[in-house]
TIRO-2110 file (N, C-alpha, C; in Angstrom, 1 decimal):
// TIRO-2110
20.2, -36.8, 34.0, N, 1, A
19.6, -38.0, 33.4, CA, 1, A
19.4, -37.9, 31.9, C, 1, A
19.7, -39.0, 31.2, N, 2, A
19.6, -39.0, 29.8, CA, 2, A
18.1, -38.9, 29.4, C, 2, A
17.8, -38.2, 28.3, N, 3, A
16.5, -38.1, 27.8, CA, 3, A
15.8, -39.4, 27.5, C, 3, A
16.7, -40.4, 27.1, N, 4, A
16.2, -41.7, 26.8, CA, 4, A
15.7, -42.5, 28.0, C, 4, A
16.2, -42.0, 29.2, N, 5, A
15.8, -42.7, 30.4, CA, 5, A
14.6, -42.1, 31.1, C, 5, A
14.1, -40.9, 30.6, N, 6, A
13.0, -40.3, 31.2, CA, 6, A
11.7, -41.1, 30.9, C, 6, A
11.0, -41.5, 31.9, N, 7, A
9.8, -42.3, 31.6, CA, 7, A
8.7, -41.5, 30.9, C, 7, A
8.0, -42.1, 30.0, N, 8, A
7.0, -41.5, 29.2, CA, 8, A
5.8, -41.3, 30.1, C, 8, A
5.1, -40.1, 29.9, N, 9, A
3.8, -39.9, 30.6, CA, 9, A
2.8, -41.1, 30.3, C, 9, A
2.2, -41.6, 31.4, N, 10, A
1.4, -42.7, 31.3, CA, 10, A
-0.1, -42.4, 31.6, C, 10, A
-1.0, -43.0, 30.9, N, 11, A
-2.4, -42.9, 31.2, CA, 11, A
-2.7, -43.7, 32.4, C, 11, A
-3.4, -43.1, 33.4, N, 12, A
-3.7, -43.8, 34.6, CA, 12, A
-4.8, -44.8, 34.5, C, 12, A
-5.6, -44.7, 33.4, N, 13, A
-6.7, -45.7, 33.2, CA, 13, A
-6.3, -46.9, 32.5, C, 13, A
-5.7, -46.7, 31.3, N, 14, A
-5.3, -47.9, 30.5, CA, 14, A
-3.9, -48.3, 30.7, C, 14, A
-3.1, -47.5, 31.5, N, 15, A
-1.7, -47.9, 31.8, CA, 15, A
-0.8, -47.9, 30.7, C, 15, A
-1.1, -47.2, 29.6, N, 16, A
-0.3, -47.1, 28.4, CA, 16, A
0.3, -45.7, 28.4, C, 16, A
1.3, -45.5, 27.6, N, 17, A
1.8, -44.2, 27.4, CA, 17, A
0.7, -43.3, 26.8, C, 17, A
0.8, -42.0, 27.1, N, 18, A
-0.3, -41.1, 26.6, CA, 18, A
-0.3, -41.1, 25.1, C, 18, A
0.8, -41.4, 24.4, N, 19, A
0.8, -41.4, 22.9, CA, 19, A
0.0, -42.6, 22.4, C, 19, A
0.0, -43.7, 23.2, N, 20, A
-0.6, -45.0, 22.8, CA, 20, A
-1.9, -45.3, 23.6, C, 20, A
-2.5, -44.2, 24.3, N, 21, A
-3.6, -44.4, 25.1, CA, 21, A
-4.8, -45.0, 24.3, C, 21, A
-5.5, -46.0, 24.9, N, 22, A
-6.6, -46.6, 24.2, CA, 22, A
-8.0, -46.2, 24.7, C, 22, A
-8.0, -45.2, 25.6, N, 23, A
-9.2, -44.9, 26.3, CA, 23, A
-10.3, -44.4, 25.3, C, 23, A
-9.9, -43.9, 24.1, N, 24, A
-10.9, -43.4, 23.2, CA, 24, A
-11.8, -44.5, 22.7, C, 24, A
-11.4, -45.8, 22.8, N, 25, A
-12.2, -46.9, 22.4, CA, 25, A
-12.9, -47.6, 23.5, C, 25, A
-12.8, -47.0, 24.7, N, 26, A
-13.6, -47.6, 25.8, CA, 26, A
-15.1, -47.4, 25.6, C, 26, A
-15.9, -48.5, 25.6, N, 27, A
-17.3, -48.4, 25.4, CA, 27, A
-18.0, -49.0, 26.6, C, 27, A
-18.4, -48.2, 27.6, N, 28, A
-19.1, -48.7, 28.8, CA, 28, A
-20.3, -49.6, 28.4, C, 28, A
-20.3, -50.8, 29.0, N, 29, A
-21.3, -51.8, 28.6, CA, 29, A
-21.8, -52.4, 29.8, C, 29, A
-23.1, -52.4, 30.0, N, 30, A
-23.8, -53.1, 31.1, CA, 30, A
-24.0, -54.5, 30.8, C, 30, A
-23.9, -55.4, 31.8, N, 31, A
-24.1, -56.8, 31.6, CA, 31, A
-24.4, -57.4, 33.0, C, 31, A
-25.0, -58.6, 33.0, N, 32, A
-25.5, -59.3, 34.2, CA, 32, A
-24.4, -60.3, 34.7, C, 32, A
-23.7, -61.0, 33.9, N, 33, A
-22.8, -62.0, 34.3, CA, 33, A
-21.5, -61.3, 34.7, C, 33, A
-21.0, -61.6, 35.9, N, 34, A
-19.7, -61.1, 36.3, CA, 34, A
-18.5, -61.7, 35.5, C, 34, A
-17.5, -61.0, 35.2, N, 35, A
-16.4, -61.5, 34.4, CA, 35, A
-15.1, -61.3, 35.2, C, 35, A
-14.3, -62.3, 35.2, N, 36, A
-12.9, -62.2, 35.8, CA, 36, A
-12.0, -62.7, 34.7, C, 36, A
-11.1, -61.8, 34.3, N, 37, A
-10.1, -62.1, 33.3, CA, 37, A
-8.7, -62.4, 34.0, C, 37, A
-8.2, -63.6, 33.7, N, 38, A
-6.9, -64.0, 34.3, CA, 38, A
-5.9, -63.8, 33.1, C, 38, A
-5.1, -62.8, 33.3, N, 39, A
-4.1, -62.4, 32.3, CA, 39, A
-2.7, -62.9, 32.5, C, 39, A
-2.2, -63.6, 31.5, N, 40, A
-0.8, -64.1, 31.6, CA, 40, A
0.1, -62.9, 31.7, C, 40, A
1.2, -63.0, 32.6, N, 41, A
2.1, -61.9, 32.8, CA, 41, A
2.7, -61.4, 31.5, C, 41, A
2.9, -62.2, 30.5, N, 42, A
3.5, -61.7, 29.3, CA, 42, A
2.6, -60.9, 28.4, C, 42, A
1.3, -60.9, 28.8, N, 43, A
0.3, -60.1, 28.0, CA, 43, A
0.1, -58.7, 28.6, C, 43, A
0.7, -58.5, 29.8, N, 44, A
0.4, -57.2, 30.5, CA, 44, A
0.8, -56.0, 29.6, C, 44, A
2.0, -56.1, 29.0, N, 45, A
2.6, -55.0, 28.2, CA, 45, A
2.5, -55.3, 26.7, C, 45, A
1.6, -56.2, 26.3, N, 46, A
1.4, -56.5, 24.9, CA, 46, A
0.5, -55.4, 24.3, C, 46, A
1.1, -54.6, 23.4, N, 47, A
0.4, -53.5, 22.8, CA, 47, A
-0.9, -53.9, 22.1, C, 47, A
-0.8, -55.1, 21.5, N, 48, A
-1.9, -55.6, 20.7, CA, 48, A
-3.0, -56.3, 21.6, C, 48, A
-2.8, -56.4, 22.9, N, 49, A
-3.8, -57.1, 23.7, CA, 49, A
-5.1, -56.4, 23.8, C, 49, A
-6.2, -57.1, 24.0, N, 50, A
-7.5, -56.5, 24.1, CA, 50, A
-8.1, -56.6, 25.5, C, 50, A
-7.4, -57.2, 26.5, N, 51, A
-8.0, -57.4, 27.8, CA, 51, A
-8.2, -56.1, 28.6, C, 51, A
-7.2, -55.2, 28.4, N, 52, A
-7.4, -53.9, 29.2, CA, 52, A
-8.6, -53.1, 28.6, C, 52, A
-8.8, -53.1, 27.3, N, 53, A
-9.9, -52.5, 26.8, CA, 53, A
-11.2, -53.1, 27.2, C, 53, A
-11.2, -54.4, 27.3, N, 54, A
-12.4, -55.2, 27.8, CA, 54, A
-12.7, -54.8, 29.2, C, 54, A
-11.6, -54.8, 30.0, N, 55, A
-11.7, -54.5, 31.5, CA, 55, A
-12.3, -53.1, 31.7, C, 55, A
-11.9, -52.1, 30.9, N, 56, A
-12.3, -50.8, 31.1, CA, 56, A
-13.8, -50.6, 30.6, C, 56, A
-14.2, -51.4, 29.7, N, 57, A
-15.5, -51.3, 29.1, CA, 57, A
-16.6, -52.0, 29.8, C, 57, A
-16.4, -53.1, 30.4, N, 58, A
-17.4, -53.9, 31.1, CA, 58, A
-17.6, -53.4, 32.5, C, 58, A
-18.9, -53.3, 32.9, N, 59, A
-19.2, -52.7, 34.2, CA, 59, A
-18.8, -53.6, 35.3, C, 59, A
-18.8, -54.9, 35.1, N, 60, A
-18.5, -55.9, 36.2, CA, 60, A
-17.4, -56.8, 35.7, C, 60, A
-16.2, -56.3, 35.6, N, 61, A
-15.1, -57.0, 35.1, CA, 61, A
-13.8, -56.8, 36.0, C, 61, A
-13.2, -57.8, 36.4, N, 62, A
-12.0, -57.7, 37.2, CA, 62, A
-10.8, -58.4, 36.4, C, 62, A
-9.7, -57.7, 36.5, N, 63, A
-8.5, -58.2, 35.7, CA, 63, A
-7.4, -58.7, 36.8, C, 63, A
-7.0, -59.9, 36.7, N, 64, A
-6.0, -60.5, 37.6, CA, 64, A
-4.9, -61.0, 36.8, C, 64, A
-3.7, -60.6, 37.2, N, 65, A
-2.5, -61.1, 36.4, CA, 65, A
-1.8, -62.3, 37.2, C, 65, A
-1.5, -63.3, 36.4, N, 66, A
-0.8, -64.5, 37.0, CA, 66, A
-0.8, -65.6, 36.0, C, 66, A
0.1, -66.6, 36.3, N, 67, A
0.2, -67.7, 35.4, CA, 67, A
-0.3, -69.0, 36.0, C, 67, A
-0.1, -69.1, 37.3, N, 68, A
-0.5, -70.3, 38.0, CA, 68, A
-1.3, -69.9, 39.3, C, 68, A
-2.5, -70.5, 39.4, N, 69, A
-3.4, -70.1, 40.6, CA, 69, A
-3.6, -71.3, 41.4, C, 69, A
-3.0, -71.3, 42.6, N, 70, A
-3.1, -72.5, 43.5, CA, 70, A
-4.5, -72.5, 44.2, C, 70, A
-5.0, -71.3, 44.4, N, 71, A
-6.3, -71.1, 45.1, CA, 71, A
-7.2, -70.3, 44.2, C, 71, A
-8.5, -70.4, 44.3, N, 72, A
-9.4, -69.6, 43.5, CA, 72, A
-9.2, -68.1, 43.8, C, 72, A
-9.3, -67.3, 42.8, N, 73, A
-9.2, -65.8, 42.9, CA, 73, A
-10.6, -65.2, 43.0, C, 73, A
-11.6, -66.0, 42.9, N, 74, A
-13.0, -65.5, 43.0, CA, 74, A
-13.6, -65.9, 44.4, C, 74, A
-14.4, -65.1, 44.9, N, 75, A
-15.0, -65.3, 46.2, CA, 75, A
-16.0, -66.5, 46.3, C, 75, A
-16.1, -67.0, 47.5, N, 76, A
-17.1, -68.0, 47.7, CA, 76, A
-18.4, -67.3, 48.2, C, 76, A
-19.2, -66.9, 47.2, N, 77, A
-20.4, -66.0, 47.5, CA, 77, A
-21.7, -66.6, 47.0, C, 77, A
-21.7, -67.8, 46.6, N, 78, A
-23.0, -68.4, 46.1, CA, 78, A
-23.2, -68.3, 44.6, C, 78, A
-22.3, -67.6, 44.0, N, 79, A
-22.4, -67.5, 42.5, CA, 79, A
-21.8, -68.7, 41.9, C, 79, A
-22.3, -69.0, 40.7, N, 80, A
-21.9, -70.1, 39.9, CA, 80, A
-20.7, -69.7, 39.0, C, 80, A
-19.6, -70.3, 39.1, N, 81, A
-18.4, -69.8, 38.4, CA, 81, A
-18.1, -70.9, 37.3, C, 81, A
-17.9, -70.4, 36.1, N, 82, A
-17.6, -71.3, 34.9, CA, 82, A
-16.5, -70.7, 34.1, C, 82, A
-15.8, -71.5, 33.4, N, 83, A
-14.6, -71.2, 32.6, CA, 83, A
-14.9, -71.1, 31.2, C, 83, A
-14.6, -70.0, 30.5, N, 84, A
-14.7, -69.9, 29.1, CA, 84, A
-13.5, -70.7, 28.4, C, 84, A
-13.8, -71.8, 27.8, N, 85, A
-12.8, -72.7, 27.3, CA, 85, A
-13.4, -73.6, 26.2, C, 85, A
-12.7, -73.8, 25.1, N, 86, A
-13.3, -74.5, 24.0, CA, 86, A
-13.4, -76.0, 24.3, C, 86, A
-14.4, -76.7, 23.8, N, 87, A
-14.6, -78.1, 24.0, CA, 87, A
-14.2, -78.9, 22.8, C, 87, A
-13.7, -78.2, 21.7, N, 88, A
-13.3, -78.9, 20.5, CA, 88, A
-11.9, -79.6, 20.7, C, 88, A
-11.1, -79.1, 21.6, N, 89, A
-9.8, -79.7, 21.9, CA, 89, A
-9.9, -80.4, 23.2, C, 89, A
-10.0, -81.7, 23.1, N, 90, A
-10.2, -82.5, 24.3, CA, 90, A
-8.9, -82.7, 25.0, C, 90, A
-9.0, -82.5, 26.3, N, 91, A
-7.8, -82.8, 27.2, CA, 91, A
-7.7, -84.3, 27.4, C, 91, A
-6.5, -84.9, 27.2, N, 92, A
-6.4, -86.3, 27.3, CA, 92, A
-6.2, -86.8, 28.7, C, 92, A
-5.6, -85.9, 29.6, N, 93, A
-5.4, -86.3, 30.9, CA, 93, A
-6.8, -86.4, 31.7, C, 93, A
-7.1, -87.5, 32.3, N, 94, A
-8.4, -87.7, 33.0, CA, 94, A
-8.6, -86.6, 34.1, C, 94, A
-7.6, -86.2, 34.7, N, 95, A
-7.8, -85.2, 35.8, CA, 95, A
-8.0, -83.8, 35.3, C, 95, A
-8.0, -83.6, 34.0, N, 96, A
-8.3, -82.3, 33.4, CA, 96, A
-9.6, -82.2, 32.8, C, 96, A
-10.4, -83.3, 32.9, N, 97, A
-11.7, -83.3, 32.3, CA, 97, A
-12.6, -82.6, 33.3, C, 97, A
-13.3, -81.6, 32.8, N, 98, A
-14.1, -80.7, 33.7, CA, 98, A
-15.4, -81.3, 34.0, C, 98, A
-16.0, -80.9, 35.1, N, 99, A
-17.4, -81.3, 35.4, CA, 99, A
-18.3, -80.7, 34.4, C, 99, A
-19.4, -81.4, 34.2, N, 100, A
-20.4, -80.9, 33.2, CA, 100, A
-21.0, -79.6, 33.7, C, 100, A
-21.5, -78.8, 32.8, N, 101, A
-22.1, -77.5, 33.1, CA, 101, A
-23.6, -77.8, 33.5, C, 101, A
-24.0, -77.5, 34.7, N, 102, A
-25.4, -77.8, 35.1, CA, 102, A
-26.3, -77.0, 34.2, C, 102, A
-27.3, -77.6, 33.7, N, 103, A
-28.2, -76.9, 32.7, CA, 103, A
-29.0, -75.8, 33.3, C, 103, A
-29.2, -75.8, 34.6, N, 104, A
-29.9, -74.7, 35.3, CA, 104, A
-29.1, -73.4, 35.5, C, 104, A
-27.8, -73.5, 35.4, N, 105, A
-26.9, -72.4, 35.7, CA, 105, A
-27.2, -71.2, 34.8, C, 105, A
-27.2, -71.4, 33.5, N, 106, A
-27.4, -70.2, 32.6, CA, 106, A
-28.8, -69.5, 32.8, C, 106, A
-29.7, -70.1, 33.5, N, 107, A
-31.0, -69.5, 33.7, CA, 107, A
-31.0, -68.4, 34.7, C, 107, A
-29.9, -68.3, 35.6, N, 108, A
-29.8, -67.3, 36.6, CA, 108, A
-28.6, -66.5, 36.3, C, 108, A
-28.7, -65.5, 35.3, N, 109, A
-27.6, -64.7, 34.8, CA, 109, A
-26.9, -64.0, 35.9, C, 109, A
-27.6, -63.4, 36.8, N, 110, A
-27.0, -62.5, 37.9, CA, 110, A
-26.2, -63.3, 38.9, C, 110, A
-26.4, -64.7, 38.9, N, 111, A
-25.6, -65.5, 39.8, CA, 111, A
-24.5, -66.2, 39.1, C, 111, A
-24.2, -65.8, 37.8, N, 112, A
-23.1, -66.4, 37.1, CA, 112, A
-21.8, -65.6, 37.1, C, 112, A
-20.7, -66.3, 37.1, N, 113, A
-19.4, -65.6, 37.0, CA, 113, A
-18.6, -66.3, 36.0, C, 113, A
-18.1, -65.6, 35.0, N, 114, A
-17.4, -66.1, 33.9, CA, 114, A
-15.9, -65.8, 34.0, C, 114, A
-15.1, -66.9, 34.0, N, 115, A
-13.6, -66.7, 34.1, CA, 115, A
-13.0, -66.9, 32.7, C, 115, A
-12.2, -65.9, 32.3, N, 116, A
-11.6, -65.9, 30.9, CA, 116, A
-10.1, -65.9, 31.0, C, 116, A
-9.4, -66.7, 30.2, N, 117, A
-8.0, -66.7, 30.2, CA, 117, A
-7.5, -65.8, 29.1, C, 117, A
-6.6, -64.9, 29.4, N, 118, A
-6.1, -64.0, 28.4, CA, 118, A
-4.6, -64.3, 28.2, C, 118, A
-4.4, -64.9, 27.0, N, 119, A
-3.0, -65.3, 26.6, CA, 119, A
-3.1, -66.1, 25.3, C, 119, A
-2.0, -66.4, 24.7, N, 120, A
-2.0, -67.2, 23.5, CA, 120, A
-2.6, -68.6, 23.9, C, 120, A
-2.9, -69.4, 22.8, N, 121, A
-3.5, -70.7, 23.1, CA, 121, A
-2.5, -71.5, 24.0, C, 121, A
-1.2, -71.5, 23.7, N, 122, A
-0.3, -72.3, 24.4, CA, 122, A
-0.2, -71.8, 25.9, C, 122, A
-0.2, -70.5, 26.0, N, 123, A
-0.1, -69.9, 27.4, CA, 123, A
-1.3, -70.2, 28.2, C, 123, A
-2.5, -70.0, 27.6, N, 124, A
-3.7, -70.3, 28.3, CA, 124, A
-3.9, -71.8, 28.7, C, 124, A
-3.4, -72.6, 27.8, N, 125, A
-3.5, -74.1, 28.2, CA, 125, A
-2.5, -74.4, 29.3, C, 125, A
-1.4, -73.7, 29.3, N, 126, A
-0.4, -73.9, 30.5, CA, 126, A
-1.0, -73.4, 31.8, C, 126, A
-1.7, -72.3, 31.7, N, 127, A
-2.4, -71.7, 32.9, CA, 127, A
-3.4, -72.7, 33.4, C, 127, A
-4.1, -73.4, 32.5, N, 128, A
-5.1, -74.3, 33.0, CA, 128, A
-4.4, -75.5, 33.7, C, 128, A
-3.3, -76.0, 33.1, N, 129, A
-2.6, -77.2, 33.6, CA, 129, A
-2.0, -76.9, 35.0, C, 129, A
-1.6, -75.6, 35.2, N, 130, A
-0.9, -75.2, 36.4, CA, 130, A
-1.9, -74.7, 37.5, C, 130, A
-3.2, -74.7, 37.2, N, 131, A
-4.1, -74.1, 38.2, CA, 131, A
-5.3, -75.1, 38.5, C, 131, A
-5.2, -75.9, 39.5, N, 132, A
-6.2, -76.8, 39.9, CA, 132, A
-7.6, -76.2, 40.0, C, 132, A
-7.7, -75.0, 40.6, N, 133, A
-9.1, -74.4, 40.7, CA, 133, A
-9.8, -74.2, 39.4, C, 133, A
-9.0, -73.9, 38.3, N, 134, A
-9.5, -73.8, 37.0, CA, 134, A
-10.0, -75.1, 36.4, C, 134, A
-9.3, -76.1, 36.7, N, 135, A
-9.6, -77.5, 36.2, CA, 135, A
-10.9, -78.0, 36.8, C, 135, A
-11.3, -77.5, 37.9, N, 136, A
-12.5, -77.9, 38.6, CA, 136, A
-13.8, -77.2, 38.2, C, 136, A
-13.6, -76.2, 37.3, N, 137, A
-14.8, -75.4, 36.9, CA, 137, A
-15.5, -76.0, 35.7, C, 137, A
-16.8, -76.0, 35.7, N, 138, A
-17.5, -76.3, 34.4, CA, 138, A
-17.1, -75.3, 33.3, C, 138, A
-17.2, -75.8, 32.1, N, 139, A
-16.7, -74.9, 31.0, CA, 139, A
-17.9, -74.5, 30.1, C, 139, A
-17.7, -73.3, 29.6, N, 140, A
-18.6, -72.8, 28.5, CA, 140, A
-17.8, -72.7, 27.2, C, 140, A
-18.3, -73.3, 26.2, N, 141, A
-17.7, -73.2, 24.9, CA, 141, A
-18.6, -72.3, 24.0, C, 141, A
-18.0, -71.6, 23.1, N, 142, A
-18.8, -70.7, 22.2, CA, 142, A
-19.4, -71.6, 21.1, C, 142, A
-20.6, -71.2, 20.8, N, 143, A
-21.4, -71.9, 19.7, CA, 143, A
-21.3, -71.1, 18.4, C, 143, A
-20.6, -71.6, 17.5, N, 144, A
-20.5, -70.9, 16.1, CA, 144, A
-20.3, -69.4, 16.2, C, 144, A
-19.2, -69.0, 16.8, N, 145, A
-18.9, -67.5, 16.8, CA, 145, A
-18.6, -67.0, 15.4, C, 145, A
-18.8, -65.8, 15.1, N, 146, A
-18.5, -65.2, 13.8, CA, 146, A
-17.0, -65.2, 13.7, C, 146, A
-16.5, -65.0, 12.4, N, 147, A
-15.0, -64.9, 12.2, CA, 147, A
-14.4, -63.7, 13.0, C, 147, A
-13.2, -63.9, 13.5, N, 148, A
-12.6, -62.9, 14.2, CA, 148, A
-12.2, -61.7, 13.4, C, 148, A
-12.2, -60.5, 14.0, N, 149, A
-11.7, -59.2, 13.4, CA, 149, A
-10.3, -58.9, 13.9, C, 149, A
-9.7, -59.8, 14.6, N, 150, A
-8.4, -59.6, 15.2, CA, 150, A
-7.3, -59.8, 14.3, C, 150, A
-7.2, -59.0, 13.3, N, 151, A
-6.2, -59.2, 12.2, CA, 151, A
-4.8, -59.0, 12.6, C, 151, A
-4.5, -58.4, 13.7, N, 152, A
-3.2, -58.0, 14.0, CA, 152, A
-2.4, -59.0, 14.7, C, 152, A
-3.0, -60.1, 15.1, N, 153, A
-2.3, -61.2, 15.8, CA, 153, A
-2.6, -62.5, 15.0, C, 153, A
-1.6, -63.3, 14.8, N, 154, A
-1.7, -64.5, 14.1, CA, 154, A
-2.5, -65.6, 14.8, C, 154, A
-3.5, -66.2, 14.2, N, 155, A
-4.3, -67.2, 14.8, CA, 155, A
-3.9, -68.6, 14.0, C, 155, A
-3.9, -69.6, 14.8, N, 156, A
-3.6, -70.9, 14.3, CA, 156, A
-4.9, -71.7, 13.8, C, 156, A
-6.0, -71.2, 14.3, N, 157, A
-7.3, -71.8, 13.9, CA, 157, A
-8.2, -70.7, 13.5, C, 157, A
-9.1, -71.0, 12.6, N, 158, A
-10.1, -70.0, 12.1, CA, 158, A
-11.1, -69.5, 13.2, C, 158, A
-11.3, -70.3, 14.2, N, 159, A
-12.3, -70.0, 15.3, CA, 159, A
-11.6, -69.3, 16.5, C, 159, A
-10.3, -69.0, 16.4, N, 160, A
-9.6, -68.4, 17.5, CA, 160, A
-9.9, -66.9, 17.5, C, 160, A
-10.3, -66.4, 18.7, N, 161, A
-10.7, -65.0, 18.8, CA, 161, A
-9.9, -64.2, 19.8, C, 161, A
-10.0, -62.9, 19.8, N, 162, A
-9.3, -62.1, 20.8, CA, 162, A
-10.1, -62.3, 22.1, C, 162, A
-9.5, -61.9, 23.2, N, 163, A
-10.1, -62.0, 24.5, CA, 163, A
-11.4, -61.2, 24.6, C, 163, A
-11.3, -60.0, 24.0, N, 164, A
-12.5, -59.1, 24.0, CA, 164, A
-13.6, -59.8, 23.2, C, 164, A
-13.3, -60.2, 22.0, N, 165, A
-14.4, -60.8, 21.2, CA, 165, A
-15.0, -62.1, 21.8, C, 165, A
-14.1, -62.9, 22.3, N, 166, A
-14.6, -64.2, 22.9, CA, 166, A
-15.5, -63.9, 24.1, C, 166, A
-15.1, -62.9, 24.9, N, 167, A
-15.9, -62.6, 26.1, CA, 167, A
-17.3, -62.0, 25.7, C, 167, A
-17.3, -61.1, 24.8, N, 168, A
-18.5, -60.5, 24.3, CA, 168, A
-19.5, -61.6, 23.8, C, 168, A
-18.9, -62.5, 23.0, N, 169, A
-19.8, -63.5, 22.4, CA, 169, A
-20.3, -64.5, 23.5, C, 169, A
-19.4, -64.8, 24.5, N, 170, A
-19.9, -65.6, 25.6, CA, 170, A
-21.0, -64.9, 26.4, C, 170, A
-20.9, -63.6, 26.6, N, 171, A
-21.9, -62.9, 27.3, CA, 171, A
-23.2, -62.9, 26.5, C, 171, A
-23.1, -62.7, 25.2, N, 172, A
-24.3, -62.8, 24.3, CA, 172, A
-24.9, -64.1, 24.4, C, 172, A
-24.1, -65.2, 24.5, N, 173, A
-24.6, -66.5, 24.6, CA, 173, A
-25.4, -66.8, 25.9, C, 173, A
-24.8, -66.2, 27.0, N, 174, A
-25.4, -66.4, 28.3, CA, 174, A
-26.6, -65.5, 28.6, C, 174, A
-26.5, -64.3, 28.1, N, 175, A
-27.5, -63.2, 28.4, CA, 175, A
-28.5, -62.9, 27.3, C, 175, A
-28.1, -63.2, 26.0, N, 176, A
-28.9, -62.7, 24.9, CA, 176, A
-28.6, -61.2, 24.7, C, 176, A
-29.4, -60.6, 23.9, N, 177, A
-29.2, -59.1, 23.7, CA, 177, A
-27.9, -58.8, 23.1, C, 177, A
-27.6, -59.4, 21.9, N, 178, A
-26.4, -59.2, 21.2, CA, 178, A
-26.1, -57.7, 20.9, C, 178, A
-27.2, -57.0, 20.6, N, 179, A
-27.1, -55.6, 20.2, CA, 179, A
-26.4, -54.7, 21.3, C, 179, A
-26.5, -55.2, 22.6, N, 180, A
-25.9, -54.4, 23.7, CA, 180, A
-24.4, -54.4, 23.6, C, 180, A
-23.9, -55.5, 23.1, N, 181, A
-22.4, -55.6, 23.0, CA, 181, A
-21.8, -55.1, 21.7, C, 181, A
-22.7, -54.8, 20.8, N, 182, A
-22.1, -54.4, 19.4, CA, 182, A
-21.3, -53.1, 19.5, C, 182, A
-21.7, -52.1, 20.3, N, 183, A
-20.9, -50.9, 20.4, CA, 183, A
-19.4, -51.2, 20.8, C, 183, A
-19.3, -52.1, 21.7, N, 184, A
-17.9, -52.5, 22.2, CA, 184, A
-17.2, -53.2, 21.1, C, 184, A
-17.9, -54.1, 20.4, N, 185, A
-17.2, -54.8, 19.2, CA, 185, A
-16.8, -53.8, 18.1, C, 185, A
-17.7, -52.8, 17.9, N, 186, A
-17.4, -51.8, 16.9, CA, 186, A
-16.1, -50.9, 17.4, C, 186, A
-16.1, -50.6, 18.7, N, 187, A
-14.9, -49.9, 19.2, CA, 187, A
-13.6, -50.8, 19.1, C, 187, A
-13.8, -52.1, 19.2, N, 188, A
-12.6, -53.0, 19.1, CA, 188, A
-12.1, -52.9, 17.6, C, 188, A
-13.0, -52.8, 16.7, N, 189, A
-12.6, -52.7, 15.3, CA, 189, A
-11.8, -51.4, 15.1, C, 189, A
-12.2, -50.3, 15.7, N, 190, A
-11.4, -49.1, 15.6, CA, 190, A
-10.0, -49.3, 16.3, C, 190, A
-10.0, -50.0, 17.4, N, 191, A
-8.7, -50.2, 18.0, CA, 191, A
-7.8, -51.1, 17.1, C, 191, A
-8.3, -52.1, 16.5, N, 192, A
-7.5, -52.9, 15.6, CA, 192, A
-7.0, -52.1, 14.4, C, 192, A
-7.9, -51.3, 13.8, N, 193, A
-7.5, -50.4, 12.7, CA, 193, A
-6.4, -49.5, 13.1, C, 193, A
-6.5, -48.9, 14.3, N, 194, A
-5.4, -48.0, 14.7, CA, 194, A
-4.1, -48.7, 14.8, C, 194, A
-4.1, -49.9, 15.4, N, 195, A
-2.8, -50.7, 15.5, CA, 195, A
-2.3, -51.1, 14.2, C, 195, A
-3.1, -51.4, 13.2, N, 196, A
-2.7, -51.7, 11.9, CA, 196, A
-2.0, -50.5, 11.3, C, 196, A
-2.6, -49.3, 11.4, N, 197, A
-2.0, -48.1, 10.9, CA, 197, A
-0.7, -47.7, 11.6, C, 197, A
-0.7, -47.9, 12.9, N, 198, A
0.6, -47.6, 13.6, CA, 198, A
1.7, -48.5, 13.2, C, 198, A
1.3, -49.8, 13.0, N, 199, A
2.4, -50.7, 12.6, CA, 199, A
2.9, -50.4, 11.2, C, 199, A
2.0, -50.0, 10.3, N, 200, A
2.4, -49.6, 8.9, CA, 200, A
3.3, -48.4, 9.0, C, 200, A
3.0, -47.4, 9.9, N, 201, A
3.9, -46.2, 10.0, CA, 201, A
5.3, -46.6, 10.5, C, 201, A
5.3, -47.5, 11.5, N, 202, A
6.6, -47.9, 12.0, CA, 202, A
7.4, -48.6, 10.9, C, 202, A
6.8, -49.5, 10.1, N, 203, A
7.5, -50.2, 9.1, CA, 203, A
8.0, -49.2, 8.0, C, 203, A
7.2, -48.2, 7.7, N, 204, A
7.7, -47.2, 6.7, CA, 204, A
8.9, -46.4, 7.3, C, 204, A
8.9, -46.0, 8.5, N, 205, A
10.0, -45.3, 9.1, CA, 205, A
11.2, -46.2, 9.1, C, 205, A
11.1, -47.5, 9.4, N, 206, A
12.2, -48.4, 9.4, CA, 206, A
12.8, -48.5, 8.0, C, 206, A
12.0, -48.6, 7.0, N, 207, A
12.4, -48.7, 5.6, CA, 207, A
13.2, -47.4, 5.2, C, 207, A
12.8, -46.2, 5.7, N, 208, A
13.5, -45.0, 5.3, CA, 208, A
14.8, -44.9, 6.0, C, 208, A
14.9, -45.3, 7.3, N, 209, A
16.1, -45.2, 8.0, CA, 209, A
17.1, -46.2, 7.7, C, 209, A
16.6, -47.4, 7.2, N, 210, A
17.5, -48.5, 6.8, CA, 210, A
17.2, -48.9, 5.4, C, 210, A
17.6, -48.1, 4.4, N, 211, A
17.2, -48.5, 3.0, CA, 211, A
17.9, -49.8, 2.6, C, 211, A
17.1, -50.6, 1.8, N, 212, A
17.6, -51.8, 1.3, CA, 212, A
18.5, -51.6, 0.1, C, 212, A
19.6, -52.4, 0.0, N, 213, A
20.4, -52.2, -1.2, CA, 213, A
19.7, -52.7, -2.5, C, 213, A
20.0, -52.0, -3.6, N, 214, A
19.4, -52.4, -4.8, CA, 214, A
20.1, -53.7, -5.3, C, 214, A
19.2, -54.6, -5.7, N, 215, A
19.7, -55.9, -6.2, CA, 215, A
19.3, -56.1, -7.6, C, 215, A
20.3, -56.4, -8.5, N, 216, A
20.0, -56.7, -9.9, CA, 216, A
20.1, -58.2, -10.1, C, 216, A
19.4, -58.7, -11.1, N, 217, A
19.5, -60.1, -11.4, CA, 217, A
18.2, -60.6, -11.7, C, 217, A
18.0, -61.9, -11.6, N, 218, A
16.8, -62.6, -11.9, CA, 218, A
15.7, -62.3, -10.8, C, 218, A
14.5, -62.2, -11.2, N, 219, A
13.4, -62.0, -10.2, CA, 219, A
12.7, -63.4, -10.0, C, 219, A
END
């Protein structure tokens, strides 16, 4: 077997190669609201994705991969399930208008379940369109979240956040106690810095192996 075909050793926790293991940034965090992350299949092997780090850090977090959900992936157990989704972008189709969030729900944190879509804005919107159970959930929108620290992926709006950041801010909004989630947000900053440095090293290696021709003329 060629050396190029030998699979790289993989971390059994974060499911990345041992060289790219992200477990050093896992920050175990207790919380009251249950979290279910629905991850688009194209995000599973996305090195810049934050959902796996979130999943490993939150005590009550389940990660489900899929694009279209014909039936609910959450149990019918008496908990109140709501969808983390912005309200600033209104859906024009009447059948996609969600039911209002009952004002008494946030008062019982231990009975809440938060569903989070992990994907680009276009992918997550498509997931919503293709999943009737998601359309039927009341929605939670973030109120004035701080600027994102997710510098490694392009955002089309200033208020777009990583999955990890959005979930942490949503839990802060529902539970209070923002200081409890700060260690995880700090760990995320370290994760982003690592990816920035790794990207810079790859670019430097590419420049050395493929030198650009010298061009003379006007600048």
